[in-house]
N, C-alpha and C positions, 0 to 999 in steps of 0.2 A: 373376302380378302383379295381374291383374284380381280374383282371389279375395282377395288381401291388401287391395286397395283397398276391396272391398265390406265386408270385415270391419272395416276402420278406419272406414268410413262408418257402419256399423251401431253400432259401439261409441260413437259420439258421442251416440246417443240412448238408451243404456242407463242413463245417469245424467244426466238433463236438468239438474238443479241444478248439477252440477259443470261441465258443458259450457256452460251459460248464463253462469256466473260467468267462465269463461275467455273466452268470446266478448265479453262486455261489457268486460272488461279490455282485450282486444286492440282492440276497436272504439273505446273512449274514447282509448286511446293514439294510434291512427292519426288520430282526429279532432283531437286536440290538436296533433299534429305538423302536420297539413294547415292548420289555422287559423293556427298560428304562422307557417308558411312563407308562407301567403297574405298575412298581415298585414305581414310584412317586405317582401315584394315590393311591396305596395301603398304602403308608406311610401317606398321607394326610387323607385318610378315617379312618385309624387306630387311628390317633390323634383325629379325630372328634368323633369316636365311644367311645373312652375312656373318652372324655370330657362329652359327652351326657349321656352315661350309667354308668359313674363313679360317677357323682355328680349332674350336673346342669340340666339334662333333655334337652329338646329342647329350653327351656327358663323358666323364672320365672316371677311371678306376684307379685308386691308390691303395697302398697298404693301410690297414686300419690304424687310425690315429695320426697318419702322416700329413694329410691335407690341412693347411692353415696353421701349422706349427713350425717353429724354427728350431733346428737341432744343430749341434756342433758337427756331427757326422751324419748328414742326411742319407748317404748311401747305405747306411746300416738298415734303413727302413724302406729301401727300394724293393721292387717285386722280383723275387727269385723264380727260377724255373718257369719263365714266362712262356716258353714254347709249349709246354704241357698245358699250362693254364689257358693259352690261346685257343687250343683245339676244343677244350671244354666249354669255353665261352661261346665260340662260334656254333657249337651244337645246340645252344639255347634258341627257342623259337622266335624270340623278339630281338635277337642280336644278329645283324646281317654281316657286319665286318668289324674287325678290331684293328687298332692302330697303335702299336707299342711305340713309346717315345722315351727319350733320355735327354733331359735338359741340363745345361751346365753353363758356367760363366768362363770367359776366356779373353785373351788379348788377340786382336787381329792386326797383323803387320803387313803393310804394303809400302815398299820403299822406306822412307824415313818417318812414316806415319804409324803410330801405335795407338790403337783405341780398344776400349773395353766393349764387349758385346755379350749378348745372351744367345747361346746356341741351342739347337735342338736336333737330335738325331732321330730320323724317321725312316720308314720303309717306303721309298718312292713308288714302288709298284702297287702299293695299297692306297697311299695317300693322294696321289695326283688326280685320280678320277673323282673322288668324293670332295676333297677340299679345293673347290674350283673358284673361290673368291679371293685368291691372293692378288689378282689383278696385276699381271706382269706388264711392266712398261718397257722392258727390254729382255731379250733372250727367251729362255724357256724354263720349265720346271726342272727340278732335280731328277737326274737319270742315273749317272754313273757314280761309283764310290769315291772318285777323286774330284767331285764337283761340289760347289757351294752356291747357295742363292742368298742374296742380301736384301734387307729392307732398303727402301729408297734413301732415307736419311743417312743410314750407315754407309751405303755405297757412295753417296755424295761426299761424306766426310773423309772417306778413304781415297776418294778420287778413282774408285774402281769402275772398270768397264767390262763388258762381256769379253771373256777370253783371258783376262788378267789373272795373275797368280796372287793369291792371298795366303799368308801363313797364319795358321791358327795355333796359338800357344795356350796350354792349360796345364793344370796339375792333375795327376792321376789320383785315385782314391787313397793311394799310399803316400801321397805328398811329393811325388817326383815330377819334374817338369817334362812335358811331352808336347810334341807339335807335329803338324802336317801341312804340306803345301797343297792347296786346292785351287782349282780353276773356277772362275766365276761363270756360272751357267745362266743365271737370270737375276733380274732386279725387280722386286715387287713393291706394290703400294697398297697396303690394306686400309689406309685412311685413319689409322690410329697412331698418333705421333709416337707414343711410348714404344710401340712395336716397330714402326718403320725406322726409328732412329738407332735401335740397338739389336734388332732381331736378325738371326741368320739360321739357315738350315743346312745340315749335311746328312749323309746316309747314316742309319743306325749302326751298322758294323763299324764305320769310321769313328763315330762318337764313342762306341764301346772300346775301341782300340786306344783312343786318346785318353780315356779315363781308366783303362785297364780293368774293365768289369764286364760281366755278361748279364748284369741285371738291367732292368728298365725302371724308369721312375714312375711312369703312368701308362695307362692304356685307354686311348680315346675310343668311342663307340659310334658305329652307325647302327641305328635301331629301326624298328618298323614305324617309327613316327614319334612326334613330341608327346602325344597322349599315352604312349605305351611305357613311359619311363617308370611308373610304379611297378609294372610287371618286370621290367628290366632289373630294377633294384632287387626284387625277390629272387630272380634267376641268378644274379651275380652272387648273392649271399648263399644260395644253394650250392654253387660251385665251390665257394670257400668263405667261411665266416671271418677270415683274416683280411678280407678285402672291404674297401669302402667306396661305393659308387656315389658320385657327385654330379648333379645335373648341370647343364650349361648355364642356366640363369644364375646359379650360385657362383660358378667359376668366373663369370664375367659380370659380376654385380655392378662394378663401377661404370663400365661403358655400355652394357646392355640393359640390365635390370633397372638401374637408376634412370636411364634415358627413357625407357618404356613407361616407367611409373610416372615420370614428369609429363610425357606426352599424353598419356591416358588421362591424367587429371586435367590437363589443358583442354584436350579434345572433348572431355565430358562436359566441361563448362560451356565451351562453344556450341556443342550439340544441344544443350539445354536452351541456349539463346536462339538457335535456329529453329528448334521445335516450337518455342513460344511465338517467334515471328511468323512462321508458316501457319501455325494454328490460328493466330489472331487474324492473319490475312484472309484465310479461308472463312473464318467466323464472320469477319466484317463483310465480305462479298456476299455470302449467303444471307446474312441478317438484313443487309440493305435491300437485297432483292425481295425478301419477304415483306419488308416494310413498304416497299413500293406497291405491293399488291393489297394494301389495306382496303381500298375500295372494293376490289374483287371479293375479298374475304367477307367484308360487311354485306355485300349483295347476296353471297351464298348463305350467310347466316339469316338474312331477312327472308330468304326463300325456304327456310326450314332445315338447312343443314345443321347437324349437331356439332358441338365443339369437338367431341371425340372423333367423329368421322373426318372433320377438317384437319385435326391434329395428325391423324394417321396418314392422310394424303400428303400433307406438307412434310412430315417426317420421312415418308418413303421417297418423295421427290429429292429431298436433301441427301438421303442415303444413296440414291441412284447417282446423283452428281458426285458424291464422294467416291463411290466404287468406280464409275467411269473415268473420273479425273485421275484416280489413283492408278488405274490400268494404263491410261494414256501416259501418265508420268513414268510408269515402269518401262513402257515401250521407248519413250524418249531417252531414259537413262541407259537402256540397252544399246541404243544407237550411239550415244556418247561413249559408252564403254568400248564399242567396236572402233569408233573414231580415234580413241586414245589408246588403242591396243599397243602402239609402239612405245608407250611409257611417257611419263611426265618428268622432265628434268627438274631436279631439286638441288638447292645449294647444300653444303655440308650441314649435317644435323649436329645435335649436342655430342661432344666428344669425338667427332669425326672430322677429317681434314680433306675428304674428297667428295665429289658430287655423286648423286645417285639417280637412277631412273626408278620412279615409283609407278607401279601398275595398279589400276583400279581392281579391286576384288570385292564385288558385290555378292554377299551371301544370301541364301534363301530367307534367313531371319530378317534381313534388311528389307526385302520385298514385303514381308508380312507387316513390318512396322510402317512402311510407306503406304500401305493400304489402310491400316487401322487408323492412322492419324487423320486423314481426310474424312473418313467415315465418322469418327468421334467428333471432329470439329464441326462438320455439317449438321450432325444430330444435335449438338449443343446449340448451334445457331437457331435451328428450328424450334427447339424447346423454349428458348428465350423469346 
């Protein structure tokens, strides 16, 4: 076997032109596959990070039976004694931080303009560091109790600028009118029109004061990672069986999950086409190279070489070209990865209204695939 391997290796250098053409074909095919896979992964991960760090966290906790249902008095199903619950949740091994929130609808008044909006009370000292995808186009994130931050569309409709005063009018849970004058601290652009046109944030104590309640509607979570959610669900239910944890894919099914499902289906089809083109390109190059050596093979057979021995030599030659070409392709893909480390500007995706930077993310499994494809294609060519 060692002798056959040595012969196959030496044969690679007998015709440098033919071998170089084969190696370049294999390397470019492997590079294209790696870059495409890394690009796909980058898009999916960017969508996921924007969803997690833009609004939802890794998931949220509601009172059991509250999520997805409409009730006449929703505050009756909000979370009570959340401070005690908060400490128990943060004591769980897979929960790193909690973000209690209180959502409500209200009128925003500035001068003679009166608009409806969807507000949310949050704890800025917890939220500002983790939720870093709000993309402020003016001002800064929420800091003080008398501040408010507005979505870009809502701010434009109100004609509000940094430092302006906006009056928030809403009903308490007891049906009484309540209001507060707040200063605009920041204007953000999440890229989701439904949010940018009506969404605003104030501090949680201010929201509770406006609604006259000490409850919170939900608690968003920072966990040890996306894959740890099944453990997080068990830990939440251990804290209280009256709670219902919901992961971020379900919370943002319209903008995140549907977009990811669509892109995955589209990319899978494109990936199949690329695989076929690359495989056929490699197959054609190797097969033509072998056919050109018909006279050489006939002479070897006439001199007593067996079919089996010739087959082993040609198979090993093709396999070596596949391995070497795949490795060269991987090196070239790594070079492109470094070259594009600043990100690839992309237009708005499905359901999004702002541009993104996509970063290549080539995973170890992608390198395995990029090596296996050339090896299998070159082996198939030698078999034929």
